[in-house]
Each structure stands twice: as C-alpha cells, then as structure tokens.
C-alpha positions as CSV (number, residue, x, y, z in Angstrom):
1,M,3.5,9.5,17.7
2,D,0.5,10.3,19.8
3,I,-2.8,9.5,18.1
4,T,-4.0,13.1,18.6
5,Q,-0.9,14.3,16.6
6,R,-1.4,12.0,13.6
7,P,-1.6,14.1,10.5
8,F,-3.4,11.4,8.5
9,K,-5.8,8.6,9.4
10,T,-6.0,7.0,6.0
11,I,-3.7,7.2,3.0
12,L,-5.1,6.3,-0.5
13,F,-2.5,5.3,-3.0
14,G,-3.5,5.0,-6.6
15,F,-1.3,2.9,-8.8
16,A,-0.7,1.5,-12.2
17,F,1.3,-1.5,-13.2
18,S,4.4,0.5,-14.1
19,P,8.1,-0.7,-13.8
20,S,8.3,1.2,-10.4
21,L,5.2,-0.5,-8.9
22,E,7.2,-2.6,-6.3
23,V,9.3,0.3,-5.0
24,N,6.3,2.6,-4.9
25,I,4.3,0.1,-2.8
26,L,7.2,-0.6,-0.5
27,E,7.7,3.1,0.1
28,I,4.0,3.9,0.7
29,T,3.7,1.0,3.2
30,R,6.7,2.4,5.0
31,I,5.1,5.8,5.1
32,A,1.8,4.4,6.3
33,Y,3.7,2.5,9.1
34,Y,5.5,5.7,10.1
35,F,2.2,7.6,10.4
36,N,0.3,4.6,11.9
37,T,-2.4,5.0,9.3
38,K,-4.8,2.8,7.4
39,L,-3.5,2.3,3.8
40,I,-5.7,1.7,0.8
41,L,-4.2,0.7,-2.5
42,L,-6.4,1.6,-5.5
43,H,-6.0,0.4,-9.1
44,V,-8.5,1.5,-11.7
45,G,-8.7,-1.0,-14.4
46,A,-9.5,-4.6,-15.1
47,K,-8.8,-7.0,-12.2
48,T,-7.0,-10.0,-13.5
49,P,-5.5,-13.0,-11.7
50,E,-2.1,-12.0,-13.0
51,K,-2.4,-8.5,-11.5
52,S,-3.8,-9.8,-8.2
53,A,-0.8,-12.3,-8.0
54,T,1.6,-9.4,-8.7
55,I,0.2,-7.3,-5.9
56,E,0.0,-10.2,-3.4
57,A,3.7,-11.1,-4.2
58,I,4.8,-7.5,-3.5
59,L,2.8,-7.3,-0.3
60,K,4.6,-10.4,1.0
61,T,7.9,-8.5,0.9
62,I,6.9,-5.3,2.8
63,E,9.1,-4.4,5.7
64,H,6.3,-4.0,8.2
65,P,3.8,-6.8,7.6
66,E,1.4,-5.4,10.3
67,T,0.7,-2.6,7.8
68,Q,-1.2,-4.7,5.4
69,P,-3.1,-2.4,3.1
70,E,-6.6,-2.8,1.8
71,V,-6.5,-3.4,-2.0
72,S,-9.3,-2.1,-4.1
C-alpha cells in the first residue's frame, strides 16, 4: 500500500484486562501491520507488575514482531 493511500497513520486501541484481551491485541496488531500504522495500546487504570507482565507476554506472541506497539 502506497503511503499516500494509507487511511490511518496511528491506531489507538483502548483495552481492559478482559478474557478476550489476548485475541484483541493479536487482531489489532494484525490490523496495524496491514495498514502499516503506528499502534498505541492504552489502558486506563492502575499499572501493576502483573498487568505489565501480561501485556509483555502477549506482545511476544504477535505474528508481526516489527509492529511493536507503544503501551501507555
């Protein structure tokens, strides 16, 4: 896809720690890769070591590792 035809430059994905978190992150990273966009994952809530470890573990399994999102 030509950069002038990219419909999005950045995708912001807000998430909660629901049972579908892993599949949601895997899907949004696939979409970001397809559109060649920057991806920001946003969680509003307390940042804990357990939550950070969960996100890091999921990100290690994404199909396109070059699409590493920014986590906020």
